[in-house]
LUMKOLLUM-272058 format. One record per residue (C-alpha): x negated, y negated, z negated; residue number from 1. Coordinates in steps of 0.1 Angstrom, whole numbers, plus 2048, in hexadecimal, padded with zeros to 3 digits. Example, Ala and Ser with C-alpha at 12.3 -4.5 7.8 and 13.67 -1.06 7.14 Angstrom:
2
((785 82D 7B2) 1)
((777 80B 7B9) 2)
END
This chain:
567
((AA3 3DC 942) 1)
((AA7 3FE 930) 2)
((AB8 3F6 90F) 3)
((AD0 3D9 908) 4)
((AE0 3D2 8E7) 5)
((AFD 3BA 8E0) 6)
((AFF 3AF 8BC) 7)
((B21 3A3 8AF) 8)
((B26 3A3 889) 9)
((B47 390 88A) 10)
((B6C 39A 889) 11)
((B81 3B3 89E) 12)
((B8F 399 8B6) 13)
((B6C 38B 8BD) 14)
((B5F 3AE 8C4) 15)
((B7B 3B5 8DD) 16)
((B72 394 8EE) 17)
((B4F 3A1 8F3) 18)
((B5D 3BA 90C) 19)
((B57 3A5 92B) 20)
((B33 39F 922) 21)
((B2E 3C4 91D) 22)
((B3F 3CC 93F) 23)
((B2A 3B2 951) 24)
((B0A 3BF 942) 25)
((B14 3E3 94B) 26)
((B1A 3D9 96F) 27)
((AF9 3C5 971) 28)
((AE4 3E0 960) 29)
((AF6 401 969) 30)
((AD9 417 95E) 31)
((AD2 405 93D) 32)
((ADB 414 91B) 33)
((AF4 3FB 90C) 34)
((AFA 3F8 8E7) 35)
((B12 3E3 8D2) 36)
((B0A 3DC 8AD) 37)
((B28 3D2 897) 38)
((B32 3D3 873) 39)
((B3F 3F5 868) 40)
((B61 3E5 85F) 41)
((B67 3DD 884) 42)
((B54 3F9 895) 43)
((B76 407 8A0) 44)
((B7A 3EA 8B8) 45)
((B57 3EE 8C5) 46)
((B5E 413 8CE) 47)
((B7B 408 8E4) 48)
((B65 3F2 8FB) 49)
((B5D 403 91D) 50)
((B39 402 928) 51)
((B29 407 906) 52)
((B11 425 903) 53)
((B0B 422 8DE) 54)
((B1F 411 8C2) 55)
((B08 409 8A4) 56)
((B17 400 882) 57)
((B0A 3EA 866) 58)
((B1B 3F3 846) 59)
((B1C 3D1 835) 60)
((B30 3DD 817) 61)
((B17 3F9 810) 62)
((AF9 3E2 814) 63)
((B07 3C7 7FD) 64)
((B10 3E2 7E3) 65)
((AED 3F0 7E4) 66)
((ADE 3CE 7DF) 67)
((AF4 3C8 7C0) 68)
((AEF 3EA 7B2) 69)
((ADC 3E7 791) 70)
((ACE 40A 790) 71)
((AB7 407 7AE) 72)
((A96 3F5 7B0) 73)
((A8C 3DB 7CA) 74)
((A75 3F4 7DB) 75)
((A90 40E 7DF) 76)
((AA9 3F5 7EC) 77)
((A8F 3E7 805) 78)
((A87 40A 811) 79)
((AAC 411 818) 80)
((AB0 3F1 82C) 81)
((A90 3F7 840) 82)
((A9B 41B 848) 83)
((ABD 40F 854) 84)
((AAD 3F3 86A) 85)
((A95 40B 87A) 86)
((AB2 422 882) 87)
((AC4 406 893) 88)
((AA5 3FB 8A6) 89)
((A9C 41E 8B2) 90)
((A84 418 8CF) 91)
((A8D 3F3 8CF) 92)
((AA3 3DF 8E7) 93)
((A96 3CE 906) 94)
((AB2 3B4 904) 95)
((AC5 3AA 8E5) 96)
((AE3 393 8E9) 97)
((AED 386 8C7) 98)
((B10 374 8C8) 99)
((B11 371 8A2) 100)
((B08 351 890) 101)
((AFB 35D 86F) 102)
((AD7 35D 862) 103)
((ADA 382 85B) 104)
((AE2 389 87F) 105)
((AC4 374 889) 106)
((AAC 389 875) 107)
((ABC 3A9 883) 108)
((AB9 39D 8A7) 109)
((A94 395 8A2) 110)
((A8D 3B7 892) 111)
((AA0 3CB 8AB) 112)
((A93 3BB 8CB) 113)
((A74 3C7 8DD) 114)
((A79 3AE 8F9) 115)
((A90 392 901) 116)
((AA9 383 8E8) 117)
((AC7 36D 8F1) 118)
((ADA 35B 8D5) 119)
((ACF 356 8B2) 120)
((AAF 365 8A6) 121)
((A93 35C 88D) 122)
((A72 34A 892) 123)
((A53 35A 882) 124)
((A52 33D 869) 125)
((A76 345 85E) 126)
((A89 32A 871) 127)
((AA7 332 886) 128)
((AA3 330 8AB) 129)
((ABC 336 8C7) 130)
((AB2 342 8EA) 131)
((AC4 33A 90A) 132)
((AD6 319 912) 133)
((AFA 326 90F) 134)
((AF2 337 8EF) 135)
((AE6 316 8E1) 136)
((B06 305 8ED) 137)
((B1A 321 8DD) 138)
((B06 31D 8BC) 139)
((B0E 2F8 8BB) 140)
((B32 2F9 8C6) 141)
((B41 2FB 8A2) 142)
((B3A 2D6 89C) 143)
((B48 2CC 8BE) 144)
((B69 2DF 8C0) 145)
((B7D 2C1 8CB) 146)
((B6B 2BF 8EC) 147)
((B63 2E4 8F2) 148)
((B77 2F2 90F) 149)
((B67 314 911) 150)
((B76 335 906) 151)
((B62 34C 8EF) 152)
((B62 367 909) 153)
((B52 350 922) 154)
((B38 343 909) 155)
((B2F 368 902) 156)
((B2C 36F 928) 157)
((B18 350 92F) 158)
((B01 355 911) 159)
((AFB 378 91E) 160)
((AEF 36A 93F) 161)
((B0D 376 954) 162)
((B18 365 974) 163)
((B3B 356 97A) 164)
((B4B 376 986) 165)
((B39 390 971) 166)
((B4C 3A0 955) 167)
((B6D 393 961) 168)
((B84 3A9 94D) 169)
((B8D 3B0 929) 170)
((B93 3D5 924) 171)
((B96 3F0 90A) 172)
((B92 416 90E) 173)
((BAF 424 8FB) 174)
((BB0 449 903) 175)
((BCE 461 909) 176)
((BD5 466 8E4) 177)
((BDC 441 8DE) 178)
((BF4 440 8FC) 179)
((C06 460 8EF) 180)
((C0A 451 8CD) 181)
((C18 431 8DB) 182)
((C32 445 8ED) 183)
((C3C 456 8CC) 184)
((C3E 434 8BA) 185)
((C55 426 8D5) 186)
((C6D 444 8D7) 187)
((C91 43A 8D4) 188)
((C89 414 8D8) 189)
((C96 411 8FC) 190)
((CA0 3EC 8FD) 191)
((C8D 3D6 915) 192)
((C7B 3BF 915) 193)
((C65 3CC 8F9) 194)
((C54 3B0 8E5) 195)
((C37 3B5 8CD) 196)
((C36 39E 8AF) 197)
((C17 397 89B) 198)
((C21 382 87D) 199)
((C00 384 86B) 200)
((BDF 373 86F) 201)
((BBC 375 85F) 202)
((BC5 357 848) 203)
((BE6 34C 839) 204)
((BE3 329 848) 205)
((BE2 337 86B) 206)
((C04 349 868) 207)
((C23 33A 878) 208)
((C40 33C 85F) 209)
((C52 35D 860) 210)
((C74 34C 85F) 211)
((C6B 33B 880) 212)
((C61 35C 890) 213)
((C82 36B 885) 214)
((C94 34F 896) 215)
((C81 355 8B6) 216)
((C88 37A 8B5) 217)
((CAE 374 8B1) 218)
((CAE 35C 8CE) 219)
((C9B 374 8E5) 220)
((CB2 391 8DD) 221)
((CD0 37B 8E4) 222)
((CC2 36F 905) 223)
((CB5 38F 913) 224)
((CBB 3AC 8FB) 225)
((C97 3AF 8F0) 226)
((C8B 3C9 8D7) 227)
((C6D 3C4 8C1) 228)
((C4E 3D5 8B2) 229)
((C3E 3C3 894) 230)
((C19 3CC 894) 231)
((BFC 3C3 87E) 232)
((BE3 3D2 865) 233)
((BEC 3E6 845) 234)
((BE8 3C6 830) 235)
((C02 3B5 846) 236)
((C1D 3D0 842) 237)
((C2F 3BD 827) 238)
((C30 39E 83D) 239)
((C3F 3B4 859) 240)
((C5A 3C2 842) 241)
((C62 39F 836) 242)
((C67 395 85B) 243)
((C7D 3B3 862) 244)
((C93 3AC 844) 245)
((C9B 38A 853) 246)
((CA9 39A 873) 247)
((CB9 3BB 868) 248)
((CD0 3BC 886) 249)
((CB5 3BC 8A1) 250)
((CA6 3DC 8B1) 251)
((C84 3DB 8A0) 252)
((C69 3F1 891) 253)
((C4E 3E6 879) 254)
((C2D 3F8 883) 255)
((C15 3E2 86F) 256)
((BFC 3F8 85F) 257)
((C07 417 872) 258)
((BF2 415 892) 259)
((BCE 417 89A) 260)
((BBE 3FC 8AF) 261)
((BBF 413 8CE) 262)
((BE4 41B 8C7) 263)
((BEB 3F5 8C5) 264)
((BDA 3F1 8E6) 265)
((BF0 40D 8F5) 266)
((C0F 3FC 8E7) 267)
((C04 3DB 8F7) 268)
((C02 3EE 918) 269)
((C27 3F8 915) 270)
((C35 3D7 908) 271)
((C41 3B9 91C) 272)
((C35 39C 906) 273)
((C22 394 8E6) 274)
((C2A 378 8CF) 275)
((C0E 372 8B6) 276)
((BF8 35B 8A2) 277)
((BD3 358 8AC) 278)
((BCA 37C 8A2) 279)
((BB6 39A 8AE) 280)
((BD7 3A8 8BC) 281)
((BD7 38B 8D5) 282)
((BB7 398 8E4) 283)
((BC2 3BD 8E4) 284)
((BE1 3B1 8F8) 285)
((BCB 39E 910) 286)
((BB6 3BD 916) 287)
((BD6 3D0 91E) 288)
((BE2 3B5 936) 289)
((C00 3AC 91F) 290)
((C0B 388 922) 291)
((C0E 376 901) 292)
((C1C 357 8F0) 293)
((C02 34E 8D5) 294)
((C04 334 8BA) 295)
((BE5 320 8B1) 296)
((BE7 30E 890) 297)
((BCF 303 874) 298)
((BAB 30B 87F) 299)
((BB5 31E 89F) 300)
((BAB 30E 8C0) 301)
((BB9 31C 8E1) 302)
((B9B 310 8F5) 303)
((B84 327 8E0) 304)
((B99 346 8D9) 305)
((BB8 345 8EF) 306)
((BC0 365 901) 307)
((BA8 36C 91D) 308)
((BC3 376 936) 309)
((BD2 35F 950) 310)
((BF7 357 94D) 311)
((BFB 357 927) 312)
((C0A 33A 914) 313)
((BF9 32A 8F6) 314)
((C0B 313 8DE) 315)
((BF5 2FA 8CA) 316)
((BFE 2E1 8B0) 317)
((BF7 2BE 8BD) 318)
((BED 2AB 89E) 319)
((BD0 293 898) 320)
((BC0 2AB 87F) 321)
((BC5 2CB 894) 322)
((BB3 2E1 896) 323)
((BA8 2E1 871) 324)
((B82 2E1 86B) 325)
((B75 302 85E) 326)
((B65 2EE 842) 327)
((B86 2DF 836) 328)
((BA1 2F0 821) 329)
((BC2 2E0 82A) 330)
((BD9 2DC 80C) 331)
((BFA 2DB 81F) 332)
((BF5 2EC 842) 333)
((C11 2D7 850) 334)
((C09 2E3 873) 335)
((C1A 305 86D) 336)
((C3B 2F2 86C) 337)
((C35 2DE 88B) 338)
((C3B 2F8 8A7) 339)
((C60 2FB 8AD) 340)
((C70 31D 8B1) 341)
((C81 310 8D1) 342)
((C5E 30B 8E1) 343)
((C53 32E 8D8) 344)
((C75 33C 8E5) 345)
((C71 329 906) 346)
((C4D 334 90B) 347)
((C57 358 905) 348)
((C75 356 91C) 349)
((C60 346 937) 350)
((C47 363 937) 351)
((C62 37D 936) 352)
((C75 36B 952) 353)
((C56 36D 967) 354)
((C57 393 964) 355)
((C7C 395 96C) 356)
((C86 39E 948) 357)
((C98 37F 93B) 358)
((CAA 360 947) 359)
((C97 340 94B) 360)
((C94 32C 92B) 361)
((CB1 313 925) 362)
((C99 2F6 926) 363)
((C76 2F4 935) 364)
((C60 2EF 917) 365)
((C76 2E4 8FA) 366)
((C56 2DA 8E9) 367)
((C55 2C3 8CC) 368)
((C3F 2A4 8CC) 369)
((C24 2B7 8BA) 370)
((C21 2D6 8D0) 371)
((C0A 2DC 8ED) 372)
((C13 2F9 905) 373)
((BF5 306 919) 374)
((BF4 321 934) 375)
((BD4 335 937) 376)
((BC3 337 959) 377)
((BA1 33B 969) 378)
((B8D 321 97C) 379)
((B78 325 99B) 380)
((B5A 330 985) 381)
((B6F 34C 976) 382)
((B70 33A 955) 383)
((B8E 337 93E) 384)
((BA1 317 941) 385)
((BC2 309 933) 386)
((BDD 2F7 946) 387)
((BF4 2DF 933) 388)
((C19 2E7 938) 389)
((C28 2D0 91E) 390)
((C2A 2AA 91E) 391)
((C0B 299 911) 392)
((BF9 278 917) 393)
((BD4 27D 91F) 394)
((BBC 26D 906) 395)
((B97 266 907) 396)
((B8E 287 8F5) 397)
((BA0 29C 90E) 398)
((B8F 28B 92C) 399)
((B6D 28C 91C) 400)
((B72 2B1 915) 401)
((B77 2B7 93A) 402)
((B58 2A3 941) 403)
((B44 2B8 929) 404)
((B52 2D8 938) 405)
((B45 2CD 95A) 406)
((B24 2C1 94B) 407)
((B1C 2E1 939) 408)
((B26 2F7 957) 409)
((B0F 2E3 96D) 410)
((AF1 2DE 956) 411)
((AF1 2FE 941) 412)
((AFB 312 95F) 413)
((B18 32A 964) 414)
((B07 342 97C) 415)
((B0F 330 99C) 416)
((B11 30C 9A9) 417)
((B31 2FA 9A2) 418)
((B43 2F8 9C3) 419)
((B5D 2DD 9BE) 420)
((B55 2B8 9B9) 421)
((B5F 2AD 996) 422)
((B7A 295 9A3) 423)
((B8A 2B2 9B7) 424)
((B8B 2C6 997) 425)
((B97 2A9 981) 426)
((BB3 29C 996) 427)
((BCA 2BB 995) 428)
((BC2 2BF 970) 429)
((BCD 29C 969) 430)
((BEE 2A1 97B) 431)
((BFA 2B6 95E) 432)
((BF5 299 946) 433)
((C07 277 942) 434)
((BF2 259 94B) 435)
((BDC 24D 92E) 436)
((BE8 231 918) 437)
((BE2 20C 921) 438)
((BC4 209 909) 439)
((BB2 226 919) 440)
((B9B 212 930) 441)
((B8E 1FF 912) 442)
((B87 220 900) 443)
((B75 22F 91E) 444)
((B61 20F 922) 445)
((B56 212 8FD) 446)
((B4C 235 903) 447)
((B37 22A 921) 448)
((B26 210 90A) 449)
((B1F 22B 8F0) 450)
((B10 241 90B) 451)
((AFA 225 918) 452)
((AEC 221 8F5) 453)
((AE5 246 8F3) 454)
((AD4 246 914) 455)
((ABE 229 908) 456)
((AB3 23D 8EA) 457)
((AAD 25C 8FE) 458)
((A98 249 917) 459)
((A84 23A 8FB) 460)
((A7D 25C 8EC) 461)
((A73 26A 90E) 462)
((A5B 24D 914) 463)
((A4B 252 8F2) 464)
((A47 277 8F9) 465)
((A37 26F 91B) 466)
((A20 256 90A) 467)
((A14 271 8F3) 468)
((A0E 289 910) 469)
((9FB 26E 923) 470)
((9E5 268 905) 471)
((9DE 28D 900) 472)
((9D6 292 925) 473)
((9BF 273 926) 474)
((999 274 922) 475)
((99A 263 900) 476)
((9BB 267 8ED) 477)
((9C3 24A 8D6) 478)
((9C9 257 8B3) 479)
((9DA 237 8A9) 480)
((9F2 238 8C6) 481)
((9FA 25D 8BF) 482)
((A01 254 89B) 483)
((A18 238 8A6) 484)
((A2B 250 8BD) 485)
((A2E 26B 8A2) 486)
((A3D 250 88B) 487)
((A54 241 8A5) 488)
((A65 261 8B2) 489)
((A76 26A 891) 490)
((A85 247 890) 491)
((A93 24C 8B3) 492)
((AA2 26E 8A7) 493)
((AB1 25D 889) 494)
((AC2 243 89F) 495)
((ACF 25F 8B6) 496)
((ADD 271 898) 497)
((AEE 252 88A) 498)
((AFC 24B 8AC) 499)
((B09 26F 8AF) 500)
((B1A 26E 88C) 501)
((B2D 24E 895) 502)
((B38 258 8B8) 503)
((B49 27A 8B6) 504)
((B4E 27C 8DB) 505)
((B28 27B 8E1) 506)
((B21 294 8C5) 507)
((B1D 2B2 8DD) 508)
((AFF 2A1 8EE) 509)
((AF0 298 8CC) 510)
((AF5 2B9 8BB) 511)
((AE6 2CD 8D8) 512)
((AC9 2B5 8D9) 513)
((AC2 2B8 8B4) 514)
((AC5 2DD 8B6) 515)
((AAC 2DF 8D3) 516)
((A94 2C8 8C1) 517)
((A95 2DE 8A2) 518)
((A8D 2FC 8B8) 519)
((A6B 2ED 8C2) 520)
((A4E 303 8B7) 521)
((A38 2EF 8A0) 522)
((A1D 30B 8A3) 523)
((A18 307 8C8) 524)
((9FB 2F2 8D7) 525)
((9FF 2CC 8D7) 526)
((A01 2CD 8FC) 527)
((A1D 2E6 8FD) 528)
((A2F 2D4 8E0) 529)
((A2D 2B3 8F2) 530)
((A3A 2C2 912) 531)
((A57 2D2 900) 532)
((A5F 2B2 8EE) 533)
((A5F 29F 90E) 534)
((A77 2B9 91E) 535)
((A8F 2B7 901) 536)
((A93 291 904) 537)
((A95 295 92A) 538)
((AB2 2AE 926) 539)
((AC5 296 910) 540)
((ABF 27A 929) 541)
((ACA 28F 946) 542)
((AEA 29B 934) 543)
((AF3 278 928) 544)
((AEF 26A 94B) 545)
((B04 286 95A) 546)
((B1F 281 940) 547)
((B1F 25C 948) 548)
((B24 263 96D) 549)
((B40 27B 965) 550)
((B51 261 94F) 551)
((B4E 248 96C) 552)
((B5E 261 984) 553)
((B7A 266 96B) 554)
((B80 241 969) 555)
((B82 23F 98F) 556)
((B9C 25B 990) 557)
((BB1 24A 975) 558)
((BB0 228 986) 559)
((BBC 239 9A6) 560)
((BD9 24A 994) 561)
((BE2 229 984) 562)
((BE3 217 9A5) 563)
((BF9 233 9B4) 564)
((C11 231 996) 565)
((C13 20B 999) 566)
((C1B 20D 9BF) 567)
END
């Protein structure tokens, strides 16, 4: 493997979260030339990632401007794009790992690769295709967020083919100038602990109210004499100044818009705690080893984008509609008001107390009824996990999500066999939750019935696919029978789709099945197409059966806990 390219055309935080994938590839292929292609807007983040030999930039603004420019003809515009693409391709890349979901990135990945591609790419007939099992899961996860218990960093690593303990750290190469500048910015601010505050977020609906932040800052200063740095981008400077105006008596500096990304990383290395919304700063802090208290509201989901650093605390709004769908514009964003300042204060004091910098919080998790408090940790596979610290009753969705996490780790592969039996993994996890409500056994029984129906449909599709193979392999294939099978399979697929739509907890199985079915190559031979169709139904049946077994094991553990509680 001589040349490897990682393609990430997303935002700054996502690029930083690509770091463990880069480091794992670097360790596995020490002699390879490793490139990273990003949008020019976020190329600064790419240049901070250790292990990268070449940072390539795609100037999206320039490209769009050129396309819209009226004075140039189509031939001239096309020639410019082709020249730029040839420059990016160079000699071509033996392995392209595309962690972007757009069609543009799929075309790019196909053009740049001279060998293997993982992630989204393009079929010769123009259809999107996705290579590698974990990349397919990652591509389908948006519609299954409620039962996805994998962090973005881990999905990147797994889609890149890394094992459980490859690429285990998030890191940034900051350089001496950034550290020197951080020292200058902190001169004269001697109070400890030093707390970084990031009041902004990429969208207004993901920002916790500044008056709540001000209340937390006042409480922390009163409890332990904390001083504060307000950080953020240039566009967030006004927000930082507004926050500072609310607490004029505190030792505080507003540095929003006054630091480079490397300097922000150096400040994180000198601070004691970060309090932030779900932002790129959260991942800069994780790379610096800085503990954080992060607030996840609106569309933010801690399982996906929580800090990839053990020992951080993540606060999530616990409402039926949370997290918001990316396709829905909420008219009221009530969740911003549901996390109490006392919970954020207690979380901050807890982390500072662990470092000997503050007294213990006055109450252990003064959480409101609509706040979840999670602690980040790693499991035996080296994957990010979240442990519940606040009080919450387990529901069907939470338990099914744990079953799915085990299912995908087993059947999609996480680089090494799973060592612990599922019950040994589930029992300690359940101890952090209250026992499910009385109606829970009925809900779990209904889920089993739904699963049984899905298994019947999958088995029916598999048998039809096998019938087609038997006909094709026989001495005299029956055209009539093949026509019957070709007509029957779409009806099975329609029933599976209807079943998926009406049973949200089974949607991950259905979505991945549909996606894999759509990936079948209609241009291959009938024999190859028949074999691939049979394998697709077979995978759905295998996954459904394993999920049913995991649900049964979950039922057994719950029944045992209920007996112990009754005794």
